[in-house]
N, C-alpha and C positions, 0 to 999 in steps of 0.2 A: 563455430570451429575454434580450436585453440590457436594461439599465436604461432605455435610451431607448425601447424598444418598450413596456415595462411602463408607463412614464410616459405614452406616447401613449394606451394603452388606458384608463387611469384619468383622463386629462385633467389631469395634474399635471406638474410639472417633474422632470427627471432627478435633480437634487440632493435633491428631496423623497423620491424612491424610494430613493436611497442612504441617507438618514437612517433611513427605515423598516426597510430591510434590516438596517442596523447595530443598530437597536433590537430587532428581532424575533429575530435569530440566537441570542443567549444564552438567551432564553426557550424557544425551540424545543429547543435542546440540553438544557436543564434538564428539560423535560417528558418528553423521550424518552430520558433517560439510562438508565432502567431496562432499555431494550431493547439497550443496548450490552454485549456479553459482557465479563466480567472474565476476562482470560487465565488468572489463577490458578485459576479455576473451570472454564473452557472447555477448556483445553489438556491437563491431565493425563488419563491413562487413555484416550487415543485417539492414533492415528497422525496426525501433522500434516504437511502438505506446505507448506514455507516458501518464499516467493519475494518478491522486491522489485520495485517498479515506480516509475517517475518520473512525478510529476504536474507537467506543464510550467507555467511561468509566464514573465512578462516578464523581460528582462534588467535587473533593477533596478540602477541606478548605485550603486556602492559595496558590492555584495554578490557578489563573485566566487565565494564559497563555494557558490553555487547552481548553478554550472556543472558539468555532468556530462560528463567526457571520454568516457565510454562511449556516451552518447546524443547528444553534440555539441549540447546545448542546456541551458537553465537550468530548474530545477524543484526540487521537494521529493521526497525519497526516502521511501517508506513500505514497511513489511513487512506481508505478509499470510500468514495461516495458514488452510489449508482442510483438511477431512477428505478421505478417499479417494473420497467421492462428489461432491466439489466444493463442499460447504457451507462458507461462510466463518465461522470462529469467532473471528477476531481481526484487527483492522487497527491497526497501530501509529500513534503520533503521527508527524508529519512531521519528517524530518531534512534537513540540507543535501544538495542534489543531488550534491555532490562526494564524498560519503561512499561507501565500498564497502559492499556488502551485509553483509559480515562485521561491519563497524563498527556498522552500524545494527541488526543482529540482536543483537549484544552489548548495545547500549544499551537494547533493549526489555526485557531481563531475562527473556525467554521461555524461555531455555535451562533454567532451574531448574524450569519447569513441564513442558517437553517431555521433558527427561531425555535421557540417552545412548540412542541408537538408537530414540528415540520419535518421530523426525521425519525427513523426507526433504527434501533440498535439491539444487540443481544444483552444478556444480563451483565456483561462487562461494562456497560454504559449507564447503569442505574445511577441516577442523581445528576445526569448531564443535561436534562431537559428533553432528551430523546424519548420516544415511546419505546418501552422495553418490557419484556415479560416480567411478571411478578415473581419474586423469590418466595420460596416456601418459608413461612414464619418459623422462628425457632421453637421447636417442640410442638409444632402444629402441622396442619395440612392445608393445601389450597382447596378452595371450594370448587365445585364442578364448573361454575361460571368462570372462575379465574383460570382454570385449566383450559377451557374452551377458548378464552381470550388469548392465552399464551400460544395456543396452537395457531391461531390466526396471525398473531404477530410474528411468530417464527416462520410461517409460510410466506409472509410478505418479505421478511428479512432474508430469506434464502437466496434471493436474486443477487445480493451482495456477495455471498459465498461463491456463486457461479461466476460472477464478474471477476473475482479474485482468481479463480481457476483459469479464466481466459487470459488475464494479465500474466499469469505464471506460465503460460505457454511460451513466453519469451524466456529463453534459457538463462539469461543473465539474472532473472528474477527468481529462479527456482533451484539453481545450483550454487554451490559455494563460490563466492567472489574471491579470486585468488591473486589479483593484482595488489600492489601496495595499498594500504588502507586510505591514505590521503587522496587516492585517485577515485574512490568510490562515489563521492558526491557528484563529481562531474560526469562519470559514467552513468550514474542513475538519471541525472537530469537529461542527458542526451537520449537515453533509452526511453524515458517518459515522453519526450518530444516526438521520438520516432513512433511510439505507440499511438499517440493521438493523431499524428499525421496519417498513420495507416488506417485509422478508422474513418477517414474522410472519403475513402474510396469504396 
């Protein structure tokens, strides 16, 4: 619900709701911090499917780094790691939307926990140590064996895309973030904590 609707329900002003949300968010994050997995504990010893997604936001003046040429809109890029059953084990901090998935994945530091051949990515992660589909050679074609291998890799990796769809059932993750830009990081961390808390039931 928008702040205006919440204000109407409780019979107060919209600015008062904004103040209360700003006050409550860090407390909610702190209380639920124990439910947010530590990638150093959650990622080793399991196959992880890695993918990135853009959390859209307004086009804030003076922040062109949020514009994603891939998605043709502004937002924050996050990385997600799921297991082969689609369970989410890690959601990274948000990065500028202009970053490539390789850049964001490197920034997470997850590679040291996933290890070589311990994770699966799409073609955007070639060169990261993850298992990825083979790209078509310049001026050539993939062999039938490579095509079959790519199909298997893509089928395994598809669980990450489904996990992202599940994450984005949370409205704050799939609609434009409209509050001041400096409030996004806290709102994101609070929502991430709420998400992982919700999966314990």
